[in-house]
C-alpha positions, 0 to 999 in steps of 0.5 A, a space after each residue: 864574090 871577087 875581092 877588088 885589089 887596092 888600087 895603089 901598090 907598095 913594093 919593097 924587099 928585105 934585100 934592099 936593106 942589106 945594101 949599105 955604103 958604110 957608117 954615117 952614109 946618107 943613103 942608108 937602110 934606115 930610109 926604108 925603116 923611116 918610111 915603113 914606120 911612118 906608114 904604120 903610124 899614120 895608117 896609110 900602110 893599111 890602104 896599100 897593096 903590099 907586094 915583094 920586089 921581083 929580081 930583074 933579069 939581065 935582058 930587061 936591065 939591058 933596055 937601059 944599060 950596056 951589058 959590060 956595066 951590068 957584068 961589072 957590078 956583078 963581078 965587083 960584088 963577087 970579087 968583094 965577097 972573095 976578098 972578105 973571105 980572105 980578110 979584106 975590106 967589107 966595101 969596094 969604092 966606086 967613086 968618092 961617094 958610092 961604094 958596094 958591099 956583098 949585098 949591092 948587086 942583089 939589092 939593085 936587082 930588087 930595086 929595078 925589079 920592083 919598078 918592072 913588077 909594078 909596071 906589069 901590075 899597073 898595065 895589066 889593071 891589077 893596080 892603078 898606080 904604085 910606089 917602090 920603096 926600094 934602094 939603091 936609087 937609080 936616076 944618076 946611073 948612066 947607061 955605062 957607069 954607076 955613080 951618085 949612090 945609083 947602080 941601075 936606073 930603075 925608072 929608065 928600065 921600067 920606062 923602056 920596059 913599058 914601051 918594049 915589053 908592053 907595046 906602049 907608044 909614049 911614056 913620061 918620066 917626071 923627076 923631082 929630086 933636088 939633084 939632076 937625073 943625069 943618068 936618066 937623061 943620058 939614057 933617054 935623050 933623043 928617044 922621042 917615045 919618052 918625054 922627061 920633065 924635071 927640075 933640079 937645083 943648079 949649080 949642084 951635083 952632078 956637075 954640069 946639070 942638064 947639058 942636052 938639047 934633045 927635044 924630048 927633055 924639059 929639065 929646068 935648073 933652079 937656084 938654091 933656096 927655090 921654094 914651093 911657090 916657084 916650083 909650082 909655077 915651073 910645073 904649071 908653066 913648063 911641065 904640064 903643057 908639054 905633058 898634056 901635048 905629049 899625051 903619055 900612056 903611062 907616067 913614071 916618077 923619080 920621087 926624090 924628097 931631098 928638095 925638102 927644106 929640112 934636108 941638108 943634102 940640098 938647099 931648096 925649100 919644098 915642104 910636104 904640101 908641095 909634094 902632095 900638090 905636084 903628085 895631084 897634078 901628075 895624077 890628074 894628067 895620068 887620069 886624062 891621058 894614061 888611064 891613071 897609070 903611074 909608077 913612082 920609085 924612091 930616089 933621094 931624101 936623106 933627112 929621115 923625118 922629112 923623107 917619111 912625112 913627104 912619102 906619106 903625103 905623096 902616097 896619100 894623093 896616089 891612093 886618094 886617102 
């Protein structure tokens, strides 16, 4: 008698905990620990098909990034290792809030690799959907630069991978992080095979917010202190009609949970029930058009308690728990 696999995959890897950007940095390894602890305590983890993140290969990274950008992250990591052996600093600063250590390149390869492996498993029918509990996050990473805690754009890579390697014709990217996914927009703007929908606090980091008028983008700026009811109206009035008309064959989620009211990285007012509601609407859309196929990747979320509870709420809907 064959064993039917759990329909929701959970991807992570120990390498993702080794990347860190210094004491007190909000994008820290403890984020993964908080999620794991919550899934263990709640029992939700027992219902998931746990899988290790693969290492992304350069050819797949190039679906979204310039070769020189990829080489620069690897080269900086190698140089840092040499500097440490010579008694130098343990971190190299890329911008005011983003730095690398000797494990950053490996962790970033695992984070992108998780999204790719999840895409493979979902398209092959091994899983209905999957959540990637990996770091570093990705949605600020542009085609040619790292920024905002991000090095490679995991969701953009996976979306292009589904198109180029699996032959899908239309995929959607949904981003509900409090910050605008400027890197994703940079990569996919104008690519009519990809519909990107998002909301984000504005004005806020990154400066400028959505600046593209590309017809494949539905990126909605909202003011600080926007709460769940207003976000639900945006989803119903602006996201869902465009997604329904686009009929995506797969949905990718940039799952940032820093719009939660307890997360002081932003000033929005979402709660766990809002993330569950959004996930439920996206899941219904995936069932209608995408054979239920969803790959969700962790982005922001820096208050450990609200992050863990929100991820649990998100995964409960994905897994029908």
